[in-house]
C-alpha positions as a printed NumPy array, in Angstrom:
array([[225.69 , 309.791, -35.272],
       [227.394, 313.358, -34.47 ],
       [231.197, 313.065, -34.171],
       [232.492, 313.719, -30.84 ],
       [234.338, 317.001, -30.649],
       [237.986, 316.944, -29.4  ],
       [239.082, 319.975, -27.137],
       [242.328, 320.706, -25.575],
       [242.754, 320.416, -21.834],
       [246.018, 321.535, -20.187],
       [247.484, 319.74 , -17.123],
       [248.703, 322.412, -14.544],
       [251.722, 322.249, -12.315],
       [250.824, 321.112,  -8.762],
       [252.781, 322.237,  -5.579],
       [252.961, 320.119,  -2.521],
       [254.174, 316.869,  -1.198],
       [257.768, 317.175,  -2.728],
       [256.817, 315.501,  -6.066],
       [257.083, 317.6  ,  -9.284],
       [253.89 , 316.898, -11.13 ],
       [251.114, 318.108, -13.467],
       [247.554, 317.34 , -12.953],
       [244.144, 317.718, -14.756],
       [242.638, 319.918, -11.923],
       [239.173, 319.779, -13.684],
       [239.031, 316.084, -13.154],
       [239.773, 316.213,  -9.531],
       [237.043, 319.148,  -9.095],
       [234.458, 317.499, -11.243],
       [234.874, 313.851, -10.988],
       [236.666, 313.359,  -7.713],
       [239.568, 311.851,  -9.747],
       [243.34 , 312.384,  -9.512],
       [244.951, 312.39 , -12.847],
       [248.207, 313.589, -13.709],
       [251.864, 313.001, -14.535],
       [255.107, 313.652, -12.777],
       [257.831, 316.144, -13.961],
       [261.482, 316.178, -14.567],
       [262.183, 318.493, -11.657],
       [265.007, 317.486,  -9.245],
       [265.833, 314.519, -11.519],
       [262.629, 312.887, -10.193],
       [263.152, 309.776, -12.359],
       [260.553, 306.824, -12.004],
       [262.089, 304.369, -14.529],
       [261.591, 300.657, -13.356],
       [264.796, 299.688, -15.408],
       [267.291, 302.445, -14.159],
       [270.431, 302.095, -12.107],
       [268.962, 304.068,  -9.25 ],
       [269.294, 302.312,  -5.937],
       [266.157, 300.268,  -4.93 ],
       [265.634, 302.139,  -1.936],
       [265.762, 305.556,  -3.833],
       [263.605, 304.209,  -6.441],
       [260.837, 302.881,  -4.11 ],
       [261.102, 305.993,  -2.102],
       [260.159, 308.053,  -4.887],
       [257.062, 305.752,  -5.731],
       [255.832, 305.961,  -2.287],
       [256.132, 309.784,  -2.233],
       [254.112, 310.048,  -5.056],
       [251.314, 307.911,  -3.799],
       [251.226, 310.19 ,  -0.627],
       [251.562, 313.338,  -2.701],
       [248.653, 312.704,  -4.759],
       [246.313, 312.463,  -1.655],
       [245.521, 311.028,   1.618],
       [243.626, 307.718,   1.466],
       [245.402, 306.035,  -1.386],
       [246.202, 302.828,   0.202],
       [247.504, 301.066,  -2.814],
       [249.241, 301.509,  -6.246],
       [250.01 , 299.455,  -9.172],
       [252.468, 299.737, -12.029],
       [253.921, 297.44 , -14.428],
       [257.159, 296.771, -16.322],
       [255.653, 297.582, -19.615],
       [256.353, 295.792, -23.021],
       [254.65 , 298.056, -25.598],
       [251.907, 295.519, -25.974],
       [248.136, 295.539, -25.305],
       [247.609, 293.463, -22.225],
       [245.797, 295.03 , -19.257],
       [245.54 , 294.458, -15.552],
       [241.963, 294.462, -14.122],
       [241.382, 295.253, -10.294],
       [238.166, 295.049,  -8.711],
       [237.328, 295.448,  -5.099],
       [239.639, 296.554,  -2.306],
       [243.349, 296.619,  -2.728],
       [246.335, 297.507,  -0.482],
       [250.249, 297.991,  -0.854],
       [252.587, 298.664,  -3.9  ],
       [252.222, 296.141,  -6.538],
       [254.687, 295.72 ,  -9.67 ],
       [253.227, 293.727, -12.454],
       [255.133, 292.319, -15.519],
       [254.015, 292.489, -19.032],
       [251.075, 294.953, -18.832],
       [250.682, 298.202, -20.579],
       [247.572, 299.39 , -18.804],
       [245.137, 298.995, -15.957],
       [241.451, 299.093, -15.481],
       [239.874, 299.341, -11.96 ],
       [236.741, 300.206,  -9.871],
       [238.326, 300.392,  -6.723],
       [238.727, 303.676,  -4.657],
       [241.889, 304.222,  -3.064],
       [243.813, 302.476,  -5.746],
       [246.322, 304.541,  -7.772],
       [247.013, 303.147, -11.192],
       [250.378, 304.114, -12.784],
       [252.274, 303.973, -16.105],
       [255.652, 304.94 , -17.044],
       [256.101, 307.448, -19.915],
       [258.744, 309.505, -21.829],
       [257.141, 310.302, -25.191],
       [254.378, 307.552, -25.221],
       [250.898, 308.729, -24.663],
       [249.21 , 308.209, -21.29 ],
       [245.497, 307.727, -21.985],
       [243.208, 308.405, -19.08 ],
       [239.624, 306.897, -19.275],
       [236.652, 307.406, -16.775],
       [233.367, 305.682, -16.666],
       [230.249, 306.463, -14.808],
       [230.378, 305.44 , -11.2  ],
       [234.108, 305.971, -10.983],
       [235.695, 303.123, -12.786],
       [238.959, 303.98 , -14.434],
       [241.533, 302.899, -17.058],
       [244.972, 304.159, -17.776],
       [246.859, 302.994, -20.845],
       [250.414, 303.33 , -22.002],
       [250.198, 304.009, -25.809],
       [253.287, 304.075, -27.813],
       [253.064, 303.327, -31.658],
       [253.241, 299.567, -31.068],
       [250.442, 299.651, -28.606],
       [248.389, 302.005, -30.804],
       [248.914, 299.657, -33.701],
       [247.835, 296.622, -31.708],
       [244.631, 298.083, -30.592],
       [245.34 , 299.037, -26.894],
       [242.768, 301.886, -27.01 ],
       [240.226, 299.683, -28.438],
       [240.953, 296.944, -25.784],
       [240.923, 299.546, -22.877],
       [237.653, 301.011, -23.819],
       [235.967, 297.636, -24.271],
       [237.338, 296.495, -20.908],
       [236.476, 299.66 , -19.104],
       [233.036, 299.272, -20.364],
       [232.763, 295.668, -19.232],
       [233.956, 296.569, -15.935],
       [231.642, 299.718, -15.482],
       [228.489, 298.413, -17.335],
       [228.678, 301.398, -19.408],
       [228.761, 302.232, -23.061],
       [231.466, 304.154, -25.064],
       [229.239, 307.205, -25.006],
       [229.387, 307.408, -21.431],
       [233.085, 307.479, -21.201],
       [235.359, 310.439, -20.666],
       [238.899, 310.165, -22.233],
       [242.081, 312.447, -22.135],
       [245.247, 311.781, -24.127],
       [247.941, 313.207, -21.819],
       [251.392, 314.641, -22.105],
       [253.697, 313.019, -24.663],
       [255.536, 313.687, -27.914],
       [253.88 , 315.785, -30.543],
       [253.476, 314.98 , -34.119],
       [256.072, 317.746, -35.121],
       [258.782, 316.332, -32.99 ],
       [258.076, 312.662, -33.923],
       [259.39 , 311.554, -37.239],
       [258.994, 307.678, -38.075],
       [259.818, 305.455, -40.906],
       [257.436, 303.78 , -43.474],
       [257.109, 300.668, -41.36 ],
       [255.737, 302.627, -38.433],
       [253.242, 304.608, -40.344],
       [252.153, 301.362, -42.15 ],
       [251.495, 299.682, -38.821],
       [249.623, 302.55 , -37.195],
       [247.856, 304.221, -40.133],
       [247.759, 301.476, -42.66 ],
       [249.591, 303.077, -45.31 ],
       [253.371, 303.802, -45.977],
       [254.741, 306.857, -47.241],
       [257.782, 306.608, -49.439],
       [260.061, 308.395, -46.733],
       [260.127, 309.224, -43.111],
       [257.126, 311.483, -41.921],
       [255.775, 312.931, -38.918],
       [253.329, 310.924, -36.702],
       [250.975, 312.567, -34.106],
       [250.002, 309.682, -31.738],
       [247.425, 311.829, -29.91 ],
       [245.603, 312.528, -33.24 ],
       [245.535, 308.774, -34.08 ],
       [244.305, 308.112, -30.685],
       [241.582, 310.752, -30.535],
       [240.455, 309.75 , -34.097],
       [240.082, 306.277, -33.079],
       [238.101, 307.338, -29.927],
       [235.534, 309.232, -32.26 ],
       [235.109, 305.888, -34.227],
       [234.471, 304.11 , -30.917],
       [231.851, 306.693, -30.048],
       [233.675, 307.628, -26.757],
       [231.47 , 310.596, -25.383],
       [234.076, 313.079, -24.48 ],
       [237.5  , 313.598, -25.581],
       [240.136, 315.945, -24.633],
       [243.915, 316.094, -25.417],
       [246.981, 317.84 , -23.79 ],
       [248.775, 320.715, -25.57 ],
       [252.055, 319.656, -23.72 ],
       [254.949, 317.878, -25.654],
       [257.494, 315.846, -23.861],
       [260.077, 316.871, -26.421],
       [259.716, 320.539, -27.073],
       [258.772, 321.062, -23.422],
       [261.818, 319.035, -22.334],
       [262.743, 321.427, -19.711],
       [259.581, 320.083, -17.908],
       [259.2  , 316.65 , -18.952],
       [261.437, 313.588, -19.87 ],
       [261.706, 312.698, -23.574],
       [263.245, 309.494, -24.926],
       [263.356, 310.616, -28.488],
       [264.937, 314.155, -27.626],
       [267.57 , 312.681, -25.354],
       [268.629, 310.045, -27.45 ],
       [267.474, 307.421, -24.828],
       [269.236, 309.013, -22.161],
       [266.338, 310.486, -20.161],
       [264.608, 308.878, -17.278],
       [260.92 , 308.212, -16.964],
       [257.797, 309.965, -15.804],
       [254.699, 308.333, -14.025],
       [251.267, 309.007, -15.207],
       [248.843, 308.159, -12.573],
       [245.101, 307.993, -12.23 ],
       [242.997, 307.127,  -9.057],
       [239.393, 307.762,  -7.762],
       [239.945, 309.835,  -4.616],
       [238.58 , 308.092,  -1.584],
       [235.885, 309.839,   0.381]])
C-alpha cells in the first residue's frame, strides 16, 4: 500500500462578522464545510474556565456561530479533560450545548457547528464522504491515549466509510521547535524516552499515525501558536496566562 503524502495547507485570515478567525478556505469551496479557528485579535478569548463575565463569554460564542455562516442553528463545545472521549451527534440539532469531559465530536448533521478550545494543542479536522465530520482536541495526553485512532474509527462507523475515504487536517498549534518536553512525555507519546528534554512535534506524530491508519488525504498547518503568538494564543509561550481559541468545524447548510 502506498503511504499517503502529507502536504501543507495554510489557514487564511477571514474578515467579517466581528470575529477574528482563520479558515481553510479550500474546504469551504471544495467540500461545503466551514473549518477554522478564532484568533487573538481584540482579546477574543473563548476559554470556558476564565473570569470573563458569563454574558460576555456566551456573547462571543454566539458571535462565532453567526460569523461562520447563516444556517448554523446549533453549536456544541466541551469542557475538555485531555482525554479521548467523544460526543456523537446524529440527526437534527438546535441551540448551544456545553458538554463535560469530552475532547472531540463526531456528527452527520448539517447546521451543527462542532467546537473545541485550543491554545497549543492541535485541532484535528476530519471529513468523510457525505459530509459527516469529526473534530478532535489533541494534546500530548490525548495523542498518547489514542484520540486520533478513536476519532477515525468513530467517524468511519457513523459515515459507513473507510479510513482511505477520509480527509484530515492538523490545524494551528504549537510546532516542534517551540515544544520541549521531558522524557516521560516522549515515552508516553513516542514509546521511547530520551535521556533529557527534547522537542516534540505533535503534528508530525498525528500525521504519521494517520498514515498508519490509512487516511486517504492528510494536510497540516504551517502556523505555530507559539512563534506566531501575535496572531494566536499560546499556553506554553505565555506561561499559562493566555486565553483560548475555538477551533470549529461544520457542514454549511444548503
